C-alpha positions as CSV (number, residue, x, y, z in Angstrom):
1,X,41.3,-48.8,20.2
2,X,39.8,-49.1,23.7
3,X,37.3,-46.5,24.8
4,X,36.5,-45.6,28.5
5,X,33.1,-46.8,29.6
6,X,31.8,-43.2,29.6
7,X,32.9,-42.7,26.1
8,X,31.2,-45.9,24.9
9,X,27.9,-44.6,26.6
10,X,28.2,-41.3,24.8
11,X,28.8,-43.1,21.5
12,X,25.7,-45.3,22.1
13,X,23.6,-42.3,22.9
14,X,24.8,-40.5,19.8
15,X,23.9,-43.5,17.6
16,X,20.5,-43.8,19.3
17,X,19.9,-40.1,18.8
18,X,20.8,-40.4,15.1
19,X,18.4,-43.3,14.7
20,X,15.6,-41.4,16.5
21,X,16.4,-38.3,14.4
22,X,16.1,-40.3,11.2
23,X,12.9,-41.7,12.5
24,X,11.5,-38.3,13.4
25,X,12.5,-36.9,10.0
26,X,10.9,-39.8,8.2
27,X,7.7,-39.3,10.1
28,X,7.7,-35.6,9.5
29,X,8.3,-36.0,5.8
30,X,5.5,-38.4,5.5
31,X,3.0,-36.1,7.2
32,X,1.0,-33.9,4.7
33,X,1.4,-30.1,5.2
34,X,-1.8,-28.1,5.7
35,X,-3.5,-27.0,2.5
36,X,-2.2,-23.7,1.1
37,X,-4.4,-20.8,1.9
38,X,-4.1,-19.1,-1.5
39,X,-5.5,-15.7,-0.4
40,X,-3.8,-12.4,0.3
41,X,-4.3,-10.3,3.4
42,X,-7.1,-7.7,3.4
43,X,-6.0,-4.7,1.3
44,X,-5.7,-1.8,3.7
45,X,-2.9,0.0,5.5
46,X,-3.1,2.8,8.0
47,X,-0.9,5.9,8.1
48,X,-1.0,8.7,10.6
49,X,-0.4,12.4,9.9
50,X,-0.9,14.6,12.9
51,X,-4.5,14.1,14.0
52,X,-5.5,12.6,10.6
53,X,-5.8,8.9,10.1
54,X,-5.3,7.8,6.5
55,X,-6.2,4.3,5.4
56,X,-4.9,3.1,2.0
57,X,-7.5,0.9,0.3
58,X,-6.5,-1.6,-2.4
59,X,-9.0,-1.8,-5.2
60,X,-7.0,-4.4,-7.2
61,X,-4.8,-4.3,-10.2
62,X,-4.7,-4.0,-13.9
63,X,-2.0,-5.2,-16.3
64,X,-1.0,-2.1,-18.4
65,X,0.8,-2.6,-21.6
66,X,4.2,-0.8,-21.3
67,X,3.8,0.4,-24.9
68,X,1.2,2.9,-23.5
69,X,4.2,4.9,-22.1
70,X,5.3,7.6,-24.4
71,X,8.6,9.4,-24.7
72,X,11.2,6.6,-24.4
73,X,12.3,3.9,-26.8
74,X,10.8,0.5,-25.9
75,X,14.3,-0.9,-25.1
76,X,14.9,1.9,-22.6
77,X,11.5,1.2,-20.9
78,X,12.4,-2.5,-20.6
79,X,15.8,-1.6,-19.1
80,X,14.1,0.6,-16.4
81,X,11.5,-2.1,-15.6
82,X,14.2,-4.7,-15.3
83,X,16.3,-2.5,-12.9
84,X,13.3,-2.4,-10.6
85,X,12.5,-6.1,-11.0
86,X,9.1,-5.2,-12.6
87,X,7.7,-8.0,-14.7
88,X,6.3,-7.2,-18.1
89,X,4.7,-10.4,-19.1
90,X,1.0,-9.8,-19.9
91,X,1.6,-6.1,-19.2
92,X,2.9,-4.4,-16.0
93,X,0.9,-5.2,-12.9
94,X,-0.4,-1.7,-11.8
95,X,-2.2,-1.1,-8.6
96,X,-5.4,0.8,-8.2
97,X,-5.6,2.5,-4.8
98,X,-8.1,4.7,-2.9
99,X,-7.6,6.5,0.4
100,X,-9.9,6.9,3.4
101,X,-9.2,9.9,5.6
102,X,-10.6,10.2,9.1
103,X,-10.3,13.8,10.2
104,X,-12.1,13.3,13.5
105,X,-15.1,15.3,12.1
106,X,-15.4,13.8,8.6
107,X,-14.8,10.4,7.0
108,X,-13.5,11.3,3.5
109,X,-12.9,8.9,0.7
110,X,-10.5,10.0,-2.1
111,X,-11.4,8.1,-5.2
112,X,-13.7,5.1,-5.2
113,X,-12.0,2.4,-7.4
114,X,-13.3,0.7,-10.5
115,X,-16.1,-1.6,-9.2
116,X,-17.0,-3.9,-12.1
117,X,-16.0,-1.5,-14.9
118,X,-12.7,-3.3,-15.7
119,X,-13.1,-6.9,-14.8
120,X,-12.6,-9.2,-11.8
121,X,-9.1,-8.1,-10.8
122,X,-10.5,-4.8,-9.5
123,X,-13.5,-3.7,-7.4
124,X,-12.3,-4.4,-3.9
125,X,-12.7,-0.9,-2.3
126,X,-16.0,-1.6,-0.6
127,X,-14.7,-4.9,0.8
128,X,-11.6,-3.2,2.1
129,X,-13.5,-0.3,3.6
130,X,-15.3,-2.9,5.7
131,X,-12.1,-4.9,6.4
132,X,-10.5,-1.7,7.7
133,X,-13.3,-1.3,10.3
134,X,-15.6,1.2,8.6
135,X,-18.9,1.0,6.9
136,X,-19.6,2.6,3.5
137,X,-22.6,4.4,5.1
138,X,-20.2,6.3,7.4
139,X,-18.4,8.0,4.5
140,X,-19.8,11.6,4.3
141,X,-17.5,13.0,1.6
142,X,-16.0,11.5,-1.6
143,X,-13.3,13.6,-3.3
144,X,-12.5,12.6,-6.9
145,X,-9.0,13.2,-8.3
146,X,-10.6,12.8,-11.7
147,X,-13.5,11.1,-13.4
148,X,-11.8,8.1,-15.1
149,X,-13.7,4.8,-14.6
150,X,-11.1,3.3,-12.3
151,X,-11.6,6.1,-9.9
152,X,-15.3,6.7,-10.2
153,X,-17.2,3.5,-11.0
154,X,-16.8,2.4,-7.4
155,X,-19.4,5.1,-6.4
156,X,-22.0,2.5,-7.4
157,X,-22.8,-0.8,-5.6
158,X,-23.2,-4.1,-7.5
159,X,-26.9,-3.2,-7.7
160,X,-26.2,0.1,-9.4
161,X,-27.2,2.2,-6.3
162,X,-25.1,4.6,-4.3
163,X,-22.3,2.7,-2.6
164,X,-21.8,5.6,-0.2
165,X,-25.4,6.8,0.4
166,X,-24.7,9.5,2.9
167,X,-21.7,11.0,1.0
168,X,-21.5,14.2,-1.0
169,X,-19.3,13.6,-4.1
170,X,-17.0,16.4,-5.2
171,X,-15.1,16.8,-8.5
172,X,-13.2,19.7,-10.1
173,X,-15.5,21.9,-12.3
174,X,-13.3,21.3,-15.3
175,X,-13.6,17.5,-15.0
176,X,-17.3,17.6,-14.5
177,X,-17.8,19.9,-17.4
178,X,-15.7,17.6,-19.6
179,X,-16.9,14.1,-18.6
180,X,-20.6,14.9,-18.1
181,X,-21.0,16.8,-21.3
182,X,-23.2,15.1,-23.9
183,X,-21.7,17.3,-26.6
184,X,-18.1,16.4,-25.8
185,X,-18.9,12.7,-25.5
186,X,-20.6,12.7,-28.9
187,X,-17.5,14.3,-30.5
188,X,-15.1,11.9,-28.9
189,X,-13.6,8.9,-30.7
190,X,-15.9,5.9,-30.6
191,X,-13.4,4.0,-28.4
192,X,-13.5,6.7,-25.8
193,X,-17.3,7.2,-25.6
194,X,-17.8,4.4,-23.1
195,X,-15.7,6.3,-20.6
196,X,-18.1,9.2,-20.7
197,X,-21.1,6.9,-20.2
198,X,-19.4,5.2,-17.2
199,X,-18.8,8.7,-15.6
200,X,-22.3,9.8,-16.2
201,X,-23.8,6.5,-14.8
202,X,-21.5,6.6,-11.7
203,X,-22.7,10.0,-10.6
204,X,-26.3,9.9,-11.7
205,X,-27.9,8.7,-8.4
206,X,-25.8,11.2,-6.5
207,X,-27.0,14.0,-8.8
208,X,-30.6,12.8,-8.4
209,X,-30.2,13.0,-4.6
210,X,-28.5,16.4,-4.7
211,X,-25.3,14.9,-3.5
212,X,-22.9,15.7,-6.4
213,X,-21.1,19.0,-6.5
214,X,-18.1,20.5,-8.3
215,X,-15.5,23.0,-7.1
216,X,-13.5,25.7,-8.8
217,X,-9.8,26.3,-8.5
218,X,-8.8,27.8,-5.1
219,X,-12.2,27.0,-3.5
220,X,-11.8,25.7,0.1
221,X,-13.1,22.2,0.7
222,X,-12.7,21.5,4.4
223,X,-10.2,22.2,7.2
224,X,-7.0,20.1,6.7
225,X,-7.7,19.2,3.1
226,X,-6.7,21.5,0.2
227,X,-7.3,20.9,-3.5
228,X,-4.1,21.2,-5.7
229,X,-4.8,21.6,-9.4
230,X,-2.7,19.1,-11.4
231,X,-4.3,19.0,-14.8
232,X,-3.2,17.2,-17.9
233,X,-4.1,13.6,-17.3
234,X,-7.7,15.0,-17.4
235,X,-8.8,18.6,-17.8
236,X,-9.6,18.9,-14.1
237,X,-7.2,16.4,-12.5
238,X,-6.8,17.4,-8.9
239,X,-4.5,16.3,-6.1
240,X,-5.3,16.8,-2.4
241,X,-2.9,18.1,0.2
242,X,-3.6,16.8,3.7
243,X,-2.2,18.6,6.7
244,X,-0.1,21.7,6.1
245,X,2.4,22.7,3.4
246,X,5.2,22.2,5.9
247,X,4.0,18.8,7.1
248,X,1.7,17.3,4.5
249,X,0.6,14.3,2.6
250,X,-0.3,14.7,-1.0
251,X,-2.8,12.3,-2.6
252,X,-1.9,12.9,-6.2
253,X,-4.2,10.6,-8.2
254,X,-2.7,9.6,-11.6
255,X,0.5,11.7,-11.6
256,X,2.4,8.5,-11.9
257,X,1.3,5.2,-13.6
258,X,4.6,3.4,-13.7
259,X,7.0,4.0,-10.8
260,X,10.0,2.2,-12.5
261,X,9.9,4.6,-15.5
262,X,8.3,7.9,-14.6
263,X,10.3,8.8,-11.5
264,X,13.5,8.5,-13.4
265,X,12.0,10.1,-16.5
266,X,9.1,12.4,-15.5
267,X,9.0,13.5,-19.2
268,X,7.4,10.1,-20.0
269,X,3.6,10.4,-20.5
270,X,0.9,7.7,-20.9
271,X,-1.6,7.2,-23.7
272,X,-4.5,8.0,-21.4
273,X,-3.4,11.6,-20.7
274,X,-5.9,14.1,-22.2
275,X,-3.1,16.6,-22.6
276,X,0.3,14.9,-22.5
277,X,2.4,18.1,-22.4
278,X,0.3,19.5,-19.5
279,X,0.4,16.1,-17.7
280,X,4.3,16.2,-17.9
281,X,4.4,19.7,-16.6
282,X,2.1,18.8,-13.7
283,X,4.2,15.8,-12.8
284,X,7.5,17.7,-12.9
285,X,6.0,20.5,-10.7
286,X,4.7,18.1,-8.1
287,X,7.9,16.0,-8.0
288,X,9.8,19.2,-7.3
289,X,7.4,20.5,-4.7
290,X,7.1,17.1,-2.9
291,X,10.9,16.5,-2.9
292,X,11.6,20.0,-1.6
293,X,8.9,20.1,1.0
294,X,9.4,16.4,2.1
295,X,5.7,15.7,1.6
296,X,4.5,12.2,2.0
297,X,2.8,10.9,-1.1
298,X,-0.2,8.7,-1.8
299,X,-0.5,7.5,-5.4
300,X,-3.5,5.8,-7.1
301,X,-1.2,3.6,-9.3
302,X,1.9,3.2,-7.1
303,X,2.5,-0.2,-5.6
304,X,0.1,-0.7,-2.7
305,X,-0.2,1.0,-0.3
306,X,1.1,3.6,-2.6
307,X,2.6,5.6,0.3
308,X,6.1,7.0,0.5
309,X,8.2,10.0,-0.5
310,X,9.8,11.5,-3.6
311,X,13.6,11.7,-3.6
312,X,15.5,14.1,-5.9
313,X,18.4,12.3,-7.6
314,X,21.3,13.6,-9.7
315,X,19.2,12.7,-12.7
316,X,15.4,12.6,-12.2
317,X,13.8,11.4,-9.1
318,X,13.2,8.1,-7.1
319,X,10.3,6.6,-5.2
320,X,11.0,5.7,-1.6
321,X,8.1,3.5,-0.3
322,X,6.8,3.7,3.2
323,X,8.2,1.4,5.8
324,X,5.6,-0.8,7.6
325,X,5.0,0.8,11.0
326,X,2.5,0.8,13.8
327,X,0.7,4.1,14.3
328,X,3.2,5.9,16.5
329,X,2.4,9.2,18.3
330,X,6.2,10.0,18.6
331,X,6.9,10.2,14.8
């Protein structure tokens, strides 16, 4: 077959291009890629609610044994985990989150993380406060949802001093009376006694400085932040409603430990609950309130940033995580 001169030229160019392409691919393949970075982004995420700026802070993670969940057969738990693509290898990876609230007048930290109480996978709150553009010295108020070590040990620096030296630390009266009681600690099972000591140690320098206080049910804390009693996980477990009941964000502490299981089955408790029946009742009540009111939710053990909404389903509830967004004034 004879080709016109133009066609021969095009064929030649195509062949030349193919050879050059092969050469370029060969050269690219032989060049080494940059070294993998092997670090994650800083653990903070901002959320706006009216004139409040909320910054979710990642303290780290702990692998919780799924057998700690009570109220369902193990096979049912595994089915729920698999449906949500939650791996249960050395336990279920469970986030520990804290929340920094800038009201314009106060810089309020809700929970302080675990510091060094539970190993190297936790203890990042201070680093992430700084990464988020704040200094620990600027925090003037710390509100504790409860006094378990993964929420209170972060009150101390690595040197055992006040990590938030200008802050007044607040806890519910019932939790303070329980966790700071020598009598209750002495009567507790031996395996639980270290938790009492960690709570006492964490607040000791604040007590010495006159910066630890407790509040009673119904007591006003500050404009724009209300305490919502949600006991059961601990005697004084407290959630905090930011904004207003019609447009609010509820920081609910340890109402949920496993999103794959407990939203679908709010009747499932966890071994750590002081009063499992009361913890279940508090969870069901808050699920109903949050779903009905449309509150945004911030959870200490929900996948970071732990922000989203509760949706009522035909059976049980579902977790709807927040969508990444810039801070928009029109939403």
